[in-house]
N, C-alpha and C positions, 0 to 999 in steps of 0.2 A: 219862610213866608212872613211878610210884614203884616202886622195886625191892622186891619182896615179901620178899626175904631180908635186908633191912637191919635191923640191931638198933636203929636209931634211927628215930623217927618223923620226918616232914618238919619238924615244928615244932622238935624238938630239934636236928636237923641245922642248920636255919637259925639257931636261937639260938646254937649253937656257932660257926657261921661268922661271924655278925654281932657276936659278943662277943670275937672274937680280938684280940690286942694290936695287930696292924696296923690292923684296922678301927677300934678305939676311939681310935687315935692319928691317924686321918684319912689313912692311907696308901692305896696301891693294891694290890689283890690280884687274882689270876686263878684261874679254875677251868675245867675242861673242861666243855663243854656237856653231854656225856653224863652226867657226875657230877651236875650240877644236876638234869637231867631224871630221873635214877635215884633220887636221894635226896629231892628236894623237889618236883619238877615245875616247869617253866619259868614257868607262870602265877603260882604262889605265890611263887617266888623274885623275879620282877620286881615283883610287888605289894609285897613286903617291902622291896626296894631302893628303889622309888619312894616308899614311906612314909617312908623315912629321908632322902630328898632326894639319893640317890646316883645317879650316872650309870653305865650299863653299855654297853660296846661289844663287838662280836664281830668276831674275825678268824679265819676258818676255824672250828676247833672250840674255840677259847679265848675265854672271856669275861673281859674286864677290868672290874673294878668299882672305880670311883673313890669311895672312902669319905669323901667330903667334898662340899661344895656349890660348890667353886670351878669356874669355867668351864674347859672343855676347848678348847684351840686346836690344830688340826692344823698342823704346821710345814711338812711337805712331803707 
């Protein structure tokens, strides 16, 4: 559910997220699941990440977004 009191629309929030310096340089970022759900909605967020070829993993309430298309290998 999108937070009704947010000054940003989901599209603007996602645009700001996916245009950050870390993202544009292919690094890894993380966000709290509740923030993604509050500001953009999980379905829209995942659709946008998928369209960019990014991978997203979740551990508890943190989502880790790999802002590149390199494979992920779990070491342990």
